Residue, then its C-alpha position, 0 to 999 in steps of 0.5 A: m357145546i354138546f354133551e353126549d351120552t349123558r343122563v340127566t337125573g335132576v333139575e334145580e333152579k338156583a341162580d341159573w337152571q342146575l343139571k344133574t348128570g352121572r358125570g357132574s351138573i351142567q348150569a344153563k339159563n334157559v332147560v328144555l325138558a323134550t323128554n317126552l314126559p318132563i321129568a322135573g318142573p312145578i307141574p305134574y304132567d304126568e296126571r295131565t297126559r296118559p301113556r300110549s304105546h302102539i307097535a311098529m314093524a318094518f318089512r323088506v321089500d323091493s324099490q318097486s313096491a315101496i311107497d311114495g308117502m305116508f298113510i294112515g287107515i280109518d279103520e280099527p286098529t288104526h294103521s299106518l305106511r311109509t317107506g324107510n331104509d337100513q343098511d340092507g335097502p328100502l323097507l316098508i315101515v307099518l305102525g299097528s294097534k295102540f294100548p294104554t302101556g303096561h295094561d296089557g299082558d300079551v304085547a307079543a300078540h299084537f305083532r303076530d296080529l300085525e305081521a298077518w295084516t300086513q302079509r294079508n294086503l301089502e306084497v311085503g318080504d321078511v320082517a326085518w325090525r319089530w319094536v313098541n313105540e311110546d307116545y303120550d296123550t292129553p285130554d284135548r288131543v293138542p300138545f302142552a309146550g312153552a313155557l312155565a311162568q312158575a319156572p322162568g327159564l324151563y320149557i316143557a313139550t309133551g304130549f304129542n297124541a302121537w304126531g310126532i313129527s308135526n307137534g314136535t315141529a310146532a313146540g320146536i319153533l315156538i320154544a325156540q322164540q320163546i328164548l328168543g324173545g318172541l311168540p308165535d301167535w298160535a301160542p297160546v292153542y299148546d298152552p302148557m299151563r292150560k286147565v285140564p280135567r281132573k284123574f285123567n291118567k287114572g292109572g293101572d295094575s300090574q298085568s304079569l303077577v303069578h304064583s310061583l316061579d315054575d309059571i315063568e317060561p324062560g327068556g319070561g318074566a312077571v311079577m311074584n309076591l315076596g310077602q311085604g312087596k312084590i318084585a319083578v323076576w326075569k329067567e334067562d333062556d337058560g331058565t336062571p332067574h333074576a329078581i327085582s324090585a317091581s315098583c317103579t321108582h317115579k311113583g311106586c306103581t307095580v310094573t308090568w312085564n312087556n313079552a316082546d320088548r321084555t322090558w319092565d313097563c310101568p302101567c301109571h306114568g309108562s316108564i319103562f326098564a330093561t331086564d336088570g331095571g336099567v332105566i330105557h324110558g323116563p319120567a324115572v331116572e333111578p333104576l329098579p334096584s336089584r332083590k334076593f329070592p328066600a332061599n325056599w324059593l329056588r325050590e321046584g313047585e313052591d307056590h309064592w302068591 
């Protein structure tokens, strides 16, 4: 049985495993947490991995210019190329620079640089798509995948280090065999309980702090001081401001405004939220709650820092 459009908000061990969702609960003997970063379990993988983002763009190309294969450069910043398609025809997909999630205050600049590099080096047409991809790195560049001895029936797959096509396939094979009672010879390489250095993920602070509402352009967002805490403020294109909590609902880190995707990104563990605080990407499972402006905040020119 397959449940679509169902967000899991909790995983608890009972007689079997119970998955809590907004539409009820599901009982399961085996649970695979392939949520990029596990949202449950006895081991804190948010401390054993580090979130990393990199940007991607898809350009229009004619069929004669489409490349055959996937290629990656050795220079920094690294670029990789591959061909794709959408409903309007062939695309050249170009991946560009990487940066720790939530640690960059001007993500849009990476897109400008990538577009300039692509047009300078390749025969491409207009930009069709832009997006930010997120992955998790591990200290030894090897994923954590497989069964957790402390939690029978619970399996995890995380830390693909941006090599998800190969590592994701390997993790799927490994976990499927474990559920069926087998174990590949190479399973110890991916041991999800192996030791790692402490404090591999040192977290980070918001890169979007401003002093006044006037510092936020229409369509933009930033973090402001409420006095007893920080709020995340986003303005519509007409300048109407909206406020939500700036504290990530995962472990409380202050979010950063992503000016390319128009999202709130956590600089500690990589959770991503929509402008209104809705969860786009875990490990957070709860939205950023709304906040009210003090009356004097809506006066022009007020400094609230």
